[in-house]
C-alpha positions in Angstrom: 28.6 38.8 45.6 26.3 36.3 46.1 26.0 32.7 45.1 23.4 32.9 42.6 23.7 37.1 41.8 23.9 35.7 38.0 21.0 33.3 37.9 19.4 36.0 39.8 19.9 38.3 37.5 19.2 36.3 35.3 16.4 35.3 36.2 15.2 38.7 36.5 15.3 39.4 33.4 14.1 36.2 32.3 10.7 37.1 34.0 10.5 40.4 31.8 11.6 43.0 34.3 11.0 44.2 37.6 8.2 46.0 36.4 6.7 42.8 35.8 6.9 41.0 39.2 3.7 42.4 41.5 4.9 40.2 44.1 7.3 37.8 45.2 8.0 35.9 48.3 9.3 32.0 49.2 8.8 28.7 50.9 11.0 25.8 51.9 11.8 25.0 48.4 10.4 27.3 45.4 10.5 31.0 44.9 6.7 32.2 44.2 5.9 35.6 41.9 2.7 37.2 40.9 4.0 38.5 37.5 1.4 41.0 35.4 1.6 39.6 32.8 2.6 35.7 33.1 3.4 35.4 28.6 6.5 37.7 29.7 7.9 35.2 31.5 10.8 33.0 29.5 9.6 29.8 30.9 12.4 27.6 29.1 15.4 30.1 29.5 14.5 30.0 33.4 14.0 26.4 33.2 18.0 25.9 31.9 19.7 28.0 34.9 21.6 25.8 36.7 20.0 26.5 39.9 16.4 26.0 38.5 15.2 22.4 38.9 11.7 23.2 37.5 8.5 25.6 37.1 5.1 25.4 37.4 2.5 27.6 37.8 -0.7 27.6 40.2 -3.5 29.1 41.9 -2.1 32.6 40.3 1.3 31.8 41.4 4.8 31.9 39.2 6.7 29.1 41.0 10.5 29.0 40.5 12.0 25.4 42.1 15.3 26.3 43.3 15.5 23.6 46.3 17.4 24.0 49.9 19.1 26.6 49.0 16.5 28.7 48.5 16.5 31.1 51.1 20.4 32.0 49.8 19.1 32.5 46.1 15.7 34.6 47.4 18.0 36.9 49.4 20.8 37.6 46.1 17.4 38.2 44.1 16.3 40.7 46.3 19.7 42.1 46.0 19.5 42.2 42.3 16.3 43.3 42.0 15.5 45.6 44.5 12.4 43.9 45.4 11.4 43.5 48.9 9.6 40.3 49.6 5.7 39.9 50.9 3.6 38.4 53.4 2.2 34.9 52.1 -1.3 36.3 52.6 -0.5 39.0 50.8 1.4 37.2 47.9 -1.5 35.0 47.9 -3.7 38.1 47.7 -1.8 39.3 45.0 -2.1 35.9 43.2 -6.2 36.4 43.2 -5.4 39.5 41.7 -4.2 38.4 38.9 -6.7 35.8 38.6 -9.3 36.1 35.4 -13.3 36.4 37.3 -13.6 32.3 36.1 -10.3 31.1 37.7 -11.7 32.8 40.6 -14.9 31.2 40.7 -13.4 27.8 39.6 -10.8 28.2 42.9 -13.9 29.4 45.4 -16.4 26.5 43.6 -13.1 24.0 44.8 -12.7 24.8 47.6 -16.2 24.9 48.9 -16.7 20.9 47.0 -13.6 19.4 47.8 -14.2 18.9 51.6 -18.3 17.3 50.8 -16.4 14.5 48.6 -16.0 11.9 50.9 -19.3 12.0 52.1 -20.1 12.4 48.3 -18.6 9.3 47.5 -19.1 7.1 50.1 -23.2 8.3 49.9 -23.1 6.7 46.0 -21.7 3.7 47.3 -24.2 3.2 49.3 -27.0 4.4 47.0 -25.5 1.4 44.5 -25.7 -1.3 47.2 -29.2 -0.5 48.5 -30.3 -0.5 44.2 -28.8 -4.0 44.6 -30.4 -4.8 47.2 -34.0 -3.4 46.8 -34.2 -3.6 42.9 -32.6 -6.2 41.7 -34.7 -10.0 41.3 -32.2 -12.8 41.4 -33.1 -16.9 40.5 -31.6 -18.4 42.9 -34.4 -16.3 45.1 -37.3 -17.1 42.9 -37.3 -13.9 41.4 -37.6 -12.2 44.5 -35.1 -9.5 45.6 -32.5 -9.8 48.9 -34.6 -7.3 50.7 -37.7 -9.3 50.2 -36.3 -12.6 50.8 -34.6 -11.0 53.9 -35.3 -9.6 57.1 -31.6 -9.1 58.1 -30.5 -7.5 54.6 -34.0 -5.6 54.3 -33.2 -4.0 58.1 -29.4 -3.4 56.6 -31.2 -1.3 53.5 -33.3 0.7 55.9 -30.8 1.2 58.0 -28.1 2.6 55.0 -31.2 4.9 54.2 -30.4 7.2 57.0 -27.1 8.4 56.0 -27.6 8.3 52.6 -30.5 10.7 53.0 -28.1 12.9 55.6 -25.5 13.0 52.7 -27.9 13.7 49.7 -31.4 15.5 50.6 -29.3 17.4 53.6 -26.3 18.2 51.4 -27.5 22.2 51.6 -26.3 22.1 54.8 -22.9 20.6 54.1 -22.2 23.7 51.8 -23.5 26.3 53.5 -21.0 25.5 56.3 -17.8 24.7 53.6 -18.7 28.5 52.2 -18.7 29.8 55.8 -15.3 27.7 55.8 -13.7 29.1 53.5 -14.7 32.3 53.3 -13.7 33.3 56.9 -16.6 33.7 58.7 -18.7 31.9 61.8 -19.6 28.3 60.6 -22.1 27.1 62.3 -24.5 30.3 61.2 -23.8 28.4 57.8 -25.0 25.7 59.4 -27.9 27.0 60.7 -28.6 28.0 57.5 -28.4 24.9 55.2 -30.6 23.5 58.6 -33.4 26.4 57.5 -33.1 25.0 54.2 -33.9 21.3 54.4 -35.6 21.4 57.5 -38.8 18.9 59.1 -41.2 22.2 59.2 -41.2 22.7 55.0 -42.6 20.4 52.4 -39.8 18.5 50.6 -38.8 19.4 47.4 -39.1 15.6 46.3 -42.6 16.2 47.1 -43.0 20.2 45.3 -44.4 17.9 42.1 -47.0 15.7 43.4 -48.5 18.9 45.4 -51.0 21.3 44.0 -51.1 24.3 44.0 -54.1 24.9 45.9 -52.9 22.7 48.6 -49.3 24.8 49.1 -50.9 28.0 49.5 -53.4 26.1 51.8 -51.1 24.2 54.6 -47.4 25.1 53.3 -46.9 29.0 53.0 -46.3 31.1 56.5 -49.3 34.2 56.3 -48.0 37.1 57.5 -51.5 39.4 56.3 -50.1 41.2 53.4 -47.7 38.6 52.0 -47.1 35.0 52.2 -43.9 33.1 51.6 -44.0 29.0 50.2 -42.6 26.5 53.0 -40.5 24.7 50.4 -37.8 22.5 51.0 -34.3 22.6 48.9 -33.5 19.2 49.6 -30.6 18.4 47.2 -30.4 21.6 45.5 -27.6 23.0 45.4 -27.5 26.5 43.7 -29.9 27.7 46.3 -28.5 26.5 49.0 -24.8 28.5 47.1 -26.5 31.8 47.2 -27.6 31.7 50.8 -24.0 30.9 51.7 -22.8 33.5 49.9 -25.0 36.3 51.1 -25.3 35.6 54.5 -21.0 35.6 54.1 -21.1 39.2 53.3 -23.7 40.0 55.9 -22.0 38.8 58.1 -18.5 40.9 57.2 -21.0 44.0 56.8 -22.2 44.0 59.6 -18.7 43.0 61.5 -17.3 46.3 60.6 -20.0 48.4 61.2 -21.2 46.9 64.3 -19.3 48.1 67.7 -17.6 44.8 69.3 -18.9 45.0 72.5 -22.5 44.2 71.3 -21.5 42.3 67.7 -21.9 39.1 69.4 -25.6 39.9 69.9 -26.5 42.0 66.8 -23.6 40.4 64.0 -25.1 36.8 63.9 -29.1 38.3 64.3 -28.7 40.6 61.4 -26.5 38.5 59.4 -29.0 35.0 59.8 -32.5 35.8 59.8 -32.0 38.2 56.5 -30.6 35.7 54.9 -33.0 33.1 55.5 -35.8 35.4 54.6 -34.0 36.1 51.4 -33.6 32.4 51.2 -37.0 31.6 51.4 -38.3 34.9 49.2 -35.8 35.6 46.5 -32.5 33.3 46.9 -34.4 29.9 46.6 -37.1 30.4 44.1 -34.6 31.5 41.6 -31.3 29.4 42.4 -33.7 26.3 42.0 -34.4 27.8 38.6 -31.1 28.5 37.7 -30.2 24.6 38.9 -32.9 22.6 36.9 -32.1 24.9 34.2 -28.2 23.5 34.1 -28.8 20.1 34.6 -31.9 20.2 31.7 -29.6 21.7 29.3 -26.8 19.4 30.3 -29.3 16.2 30.3 -30.9 17.3 27.2 -27.4 17.2 25.7 -26.4 14.2 26.6 -30.0 12.5 25.8 -30.4 14.3 22.0 -29.1 12.8 19.0 -26.1 15.1 19.3 -25.5 13.1 22.3 -22.9 11.4 20.7 -21.0 14.2 19.7 -21.2 16.0 23.3 -20.1 13.1 24.9 -16.7 13.1 22.4 -15.8 16.5 23.7 -16.1 16.0 27.1 -14.6 12.9 27.7 -11.5 13.5 25.7 -11.4 16.7 27.8 -12.1 15.8 30.9 -8.2 15.2 31.8 -7.1 19.0 30.6 -10.0 20.3 32.1 -8.7 19.3 35.6 -4.9 20.7 34.9 -6.7 23.8 34.3 -9.7 23.2 37.9 -12.4 23.5 35.2 -13.5 20.0 36.7 -14.8 21.1 39.6 -17.6 23.3 38.6 -18.9 19.1 37.4 -19.6 18.5 40.8 -22.3 21.2 41.3 -23.7 19.9 37.6 -23.6 16.2 39.4 -25.6 16.6 42.2 -27.6 18.7 40.4 -28.9 16.4 37.7 -29.0 14.0 40.7 -31.8 15.7 42.5 -33.9 16.7 39.3 -33.7 13.3 37.3 -32.8 10.8 40.0 -29.3 9.8 38.2 -26.4 11.6 36.4 -24.9 11.1 33.1 -22.1 13.5 33.3 -20.0 11.3 35.6 -20.0 8.1 34.4 -17.9 9.8 31.2 -15.7 11.8 34.1 -15.3 7.6 35.9 -14.0 7.0 32.1 -11.6 9.7 31.8 -9.8 8.4 35.3 -9.7 4.6 34.0 -8.0 5.8 31.0 -5.3 8.1 32.5 -4.6 4.6 34.6 -4.4 2.9 31.4 -1.8 5.3 29.9 0.4 4.9 32.4 0.2 1.1 33.0 1.4 0.9 29.2 4.1 3.0 30.0 5.1 0.4 32.5 5.1 -1.9 30.1 6.9 0.2 27.2 9.6 1.5 29.9 10.1 -2.0 31.8 13.4 -2.2 33.7 13.8 1.8 34.3 13.2 0.5 38.1 13.2 4.7 39.5 9.9 5.2 36.9 8.4 2.4 38.1 8.4 3.3 41.8 6.0 6.1 40.4 4.2 4.3 37.6 2.9 1.1 39.5 1.2 3.3 42.3 -0.3 6.1 40.1 -1.6 3.3 37.9 -3.1 1.3 40.7 -4.3 5.4 42.5 -5.9 6.1 39.0 -8.0 2.9 38.7 -9.1 3.8 42.2 -10.2 7.6 40.6 -6.8 9.8 42.0 -5.5 11.1 38.8 -2.9 13.8 39.7 0.1 11.2 40.8 -0.7 9.6 37.0 -0.7 12.8 35.4 1.9 14.9 36.8 3.9 12.1 37.5 4.2 10.3 34.0 1.7 11.3 31.2 2.3 15.1 31.3 5.9 13.8 31.3 6.5 12.3 28.2 2.9 14.0 26.7 2.1 11.2 24.2 0.5 8.7 27.1 -1.7 11.6 28.0 -2.7 11.8 24.5 -3.2 8.2 24.1 -5.6 8.7 27.0 -8.0 11.7 26.0 -8.7 9.2 22.8 -9.5 6.3 24.9 -12.1 8.4 27.0 -13.7 9.8 24.6 -14.7 6.9 22.7 -15.6 5.3 25.4 -17.3 8.5 27.1 -19.3 8.3 23.6 -20.2 4.7 24.1 -21.6 4.7 27.5 -24.0 7.9 27.0 -25.0 6.8 24.1 -26.7 3.8 25.5 -27.7 6.1 27.8 -26.1 4.3 30.9 -26.2 6.5 33.5 -24.8 6.9 37.3 -27.3 6.8 40.8 -24.7 9.5 41.9 -21.0 10.4 42.3 -19.0 7.2 43.2 -15.1 6.4 42.6 -14.1 7.5 39.7 -12.2 4.5 38.7 -12.6 0.9 38.2 -15.2 0.3 41.4 -17.8 3.1 39.9 -19.3 0.8 38.2 -21.1 0.5 42.0 -22.9 3.5 41.7 -24.8 2.3 38.8 -28.3 -0.1 38.7 -26.9 -3.5 38.3 -28.7 -4.1 34.6 -26.5 -1.9 33.3 -23.4 -3.1 34.5 -22.8 -5.1 31.2 -22.4 -1.6 29.7 -20.4 -0.3 31.6 -17.8 -3.0 31.7 -17.7 -3.0 27.9 -17.0 0.8 27.8 -14.7 0.2 30.4 -13.3 -2.1 28.0 -13.2 -0.2 25.3 -11.7 2.8 27.5 -8.9 0.5 28.3 -7.9 -1.3 25.2 -8.2 2.3 22.9 -5.9 3.9 24.9 -3.3 1.0 25.4 -2.8 0.8 21.9 -2.9 4.8 21.6 -0.6 5.2 23.8 2.0 2.7 21.7 1.0 4.1 18.6 1.2 8.0 19.7 5.0 6.8 21.3 5.9 7.0 17.4 4.4 9.9 16.8 7.3 12.8 17.2 5.6 15.9 17.6 3.4 14.1 20.6 6.2 12.4 22.1 8.1 15.1 24.7 10.3 13.4 26.2 11.5 9.5 26.8 14.3 7.7 28.7 17.4 6.2 27.3 17.6 2.7 26.8 20.6 0.3 26.7 20.6 -2.4 24.1 19.1 -4.7 26.8 15.9 -2.1 27.0 16.5 -1.4 30.5 17.5 2.5 31.3 20.9 3.9 31.6 21.9 5.5 34.0 22.2 9.4 33.5 25.9 9.1 35.5 27.9 6.1 37.0 28.5 2.5 36.7 27.1 -0.2 37.8 28.0 -0.5 41.8 30.3 -3.4 42.9 29.2 -4.3 46.1 32.1 -3.6 49.0 30.4 -3.9 53.2 31.7 -1.7 55.8 31.7 -1.9 59.6 29.0 0.8 59.9 26.2 0.7 61.9 22.7 1.4 59.6 25.2 1.8 56.4 27.0 -0.2 53.9 30.0 0.7 51.5 30.1 0.4 47.8 32.6 0.8 45.1 31.0 2.7 42.3 32.9 3.9 39.6 34.0 6.7 39.7 32.8 7.5 43.8 32.5 5.3 46.5 28.4 5.0 47.3 26.8 4.3 51.2 24.1 3.2 51.6 21.8 5.0 54.1 18.9 3.1 55.8 15.7 5.3 55.3 12.7 4.8 58.1 8.7 5.6 58.4 8.7 9.1 60.0 4.9 8.4 60.9 2.4 6.0 61.7 0.1 5.6 58.2 0.0 4.5 54.4 3.9 4.9 52.6 3.3 6.3 49.1 6.0 6.4 46.1 6.8 9.9 45.9 4.7 9.9 42.2 2.1 9.0 43.8 1.9 13.2 45.2 -0.6 15.5 44.6 2.2 17.9 44.1 3.9 18.0 40.7 7.5 19.6 42.3 7.7 16.3 44.7 5.4 13.6 42.1 7.7 14.6 39.0 10.7 14.8 41.5 12.2 18.4 41.1 13.2 17.9 44.8 14.8 14.6 44.4 13.5 10.9 45.1 11.8 9.9 47.7 8.3 8.7 49.7 5.1 9.9 51.2 3.2 9.3 54.2 -0.1 10.1 54.5 -0.2 9.9 58.0 -2.6 8.4 60.6 -1.0 10.0 63.9 0.2 13.8 64.5 3.9 12.5 66.0 6.7 13.2 63.1 9.7 11.2 64.0 12.9 11.9 61.9 13.3 9.4 59.2 17.6 9.5 59.2 19.9 9.3 61.6 21.9 12.8 60.9 22.2 16.2 62.2 19.0 19.5 61.6 20.4 22.1 59.7 16.9 24.2 58.7 13.9 24.5 60.4 12.2 26.8 58.2 10.1 29.7 59.5 6.5 28.1 59.3 7.3 25.1 61.1 6.2 23.1 57.8 9.4 21.3 56.8 12.6 20.6 58.5 15.8 19.6 56.8 18.0 16.9 58.0 21.9 16.5 57.0 22.9 12.2 57.1 26.2 11.3 58.2 27.0 10.5 54.4 25.9 13.9 53.4 22.9 13.4 52.4 20.5 16.4 52.5 16.6 15.6 53.8 13.5 17.4 53.6 11.4 16.6 55.6 7.8 18.1 54.5 4.6 18.0 56.5 1.5 18.8 54.4 0.8 20.0 50.9 1.3 24.1 50.5 1.1 24.0 54.8 3.4 27.1 54.0 0.2 29.6 54.3 -0.4 28.2 57.3 2.4 30.4 58.8 2.6 27.0 61.1 -0.5 27.2 62.9 -0.8 23.7 62.8 2.8 22.6 63.8 4.8 22.1 67.3 8.8 21.6 66.3 10.7 19.8 68.8 13.6 20.3 67.7 16.0 22.7 66.6 18.9 23.8 64.1 22.4 21.4 65.0 20.3 19.3 67.3 21.0 15.5 66.5 18.2 12.7 65.7 17.9 9.5 65.0 14.4 7.8 63.8 14.0 7.8 67.4 13.5 11.5 67.6 10.4 13.5 67.5 10.4 15.9 64.8 7.2 17.4 65.5 3.5 17.4 66.1 1.2 18.4 63.2 -2.4 18.8 63.6 -3.8 17.0 61.1 -7.7 17.9 61.6 -6.3 21.8 61.8 -4.6 20.5 58.4 -7.6 19.4 56.7 -9.5 21.9 57.8 -7.6 24.4 55.7 -8.0 22.6 53.0 -5.1 21.0 52.7 -3.9 17.5 52.5 -1.2 15.9 55.3 1.0 13.8 52.8 4.4 14.0 54.9 7.1 14.1 52.2 10.8 12.7 52.7 12.4 13.9 49.5 16.3 13.7 48.9 17.2 17.0 47.7 20.8 17.0 47.1 21.0 15.0 43.5 23.9 15.0 42.4 24.5 13.2 45.8 22.5 11.0 45.6 22.8 7.5 43.2 19.2 5.8 44.0 16.8 5.6 46.3 15.1 2.0 46.5 11.4 1.9 49.0 11.4 -1.9 49.5 7.9 -1.4 52.0 4.9 0.8 51.0 1.2 0.7 52.5 0.0 0.3 55.8 2.9 0.6 57.7 3.8 1.6 62.1 6.5 4.7 62.8 10.1 3.6 62.8 9.6 0.8 60.5 12.7 0.3 57.7 11.3 0.9 54.5 14.1 1.5 52.1 18.0 2.9 51.5 19.0 5.9 50.3 22.5 5.2 48.4 24.5 8.6 49.1 27.7 9.6 46.6 30.6 10.5 49.2 
């Protein structure tokens, strides 16, 4: 009888039985199930199992968090269920089959646009700066703009148009490249296809409306004798690029199956690329342009009509739930099309305010729970992160845990979104979706942008306090002692007793002994609290307390002194046990189990003794990023029953092998 046999049997029952499981596999921390019917899973009963730390659903997989002993649990589950595991690829494929069409399309859209976000965001900021330099007369300059009064700044303004044009006018190149990258076909063909949509040989899309039909027919066509094709460019157009990109992908897949490998290098690119370019300019481009323009027209009309208050109120309030479902990725394409068609977007300002609202809700929680030092390690960095446009730590680490701050943020976002919309305050492009977002607006719009931000912040902050008293919205609150400080879940206050152990000190703790062990940064980069990690398993501390580093180097060192007890088969995670008994998980990248070890070169083996000077592994950061994954190196203390506390003393940019905190281990 296995250690987890009883829990495994109950889990099988709570999942709806063997017949409800389409596929099962596991990674270093969790069981991953693809269920035929998610509604048959009794989530509350599963989370009550002693060996289960939590559950969540992601990308069609129902994930059950077990911890370090997941391999043993997996073996016991396989024994009692009679279900053999499948490969990570097969499980992922089954998960996609378990998703409906809309979920699959949204997932694909997210994977296409996510790699483009850094360029789009920085482009929006540069457009905002150019607008300020060339479009704002200043009294101190005698009513002239900065570019009119300064040769230097006029040069800067002109130079900045070089990257701005590359980012926005040539966006189709990025889209077609990203599609081929995501679909696993030849990326250089995607790049070439994108270039053929924006080539200087074509009439620029922005000049089409100012060019007569007769001029286009005479000067901007390819004449094949019995038919002609207009030489029209698709600068900044999203849908034409997407349609062409997918046609290229499926043609290449088709021809790779049917053309002998000996000549595939020649004929697969030829038969894939040329028909796609022809179709793009004859059929896909014109149709896609009309579809994209139609969508942007409808959205713009809705946000500019007499009912704009209602549209913006609903969208502003519901954007945060869209983030949870993944539907928010559709707004990237719409925003880009709005900018292409109208020169600005009235959709993105509401997204900016939603992010600010999420950060404000966490800030209110910080004030409500003052004294809860453990939670402060999540709430403070999460607030800053949300104010800078990244809301996952705030949403998953705090707001969704308590529910009422999430609802308060929805209310604040709805009112702020309505205000900024009915005043027709539009952004020049997609920028940083938080407090720095004002840089993406014209300077004459700054007063209304700041007013909308303030209204959003005030309403969210106040409603967080109001909703705290509404029991149906208050999912969980920490227990507070008479002084208002969060009470510990077990044990009493520690009384320090110094111990002559290098790198550690010992405290008497009622009822046990606590050993303090030093923790070091495993890699050069930016140290963040674990609550800022955009994976709920880590940010909600299902795997225990800890921290993460956004790495700048590929060398991953041991964060503690100890012994290697596990190296996962896909090389993305290593387990270390310290002398005091802390079980330390070093997890390289997020969701990198799917990469099957490709980016990792592990330098240690089970049984090796390690120190903070020991190189554990090399991680190819570019390969991880190219696979669409995040490179965060997470360090978690997984045997929570022995961890009395963890203190993170340093965050921000830091060198590898720098002491950054201490963990308290109960012996």
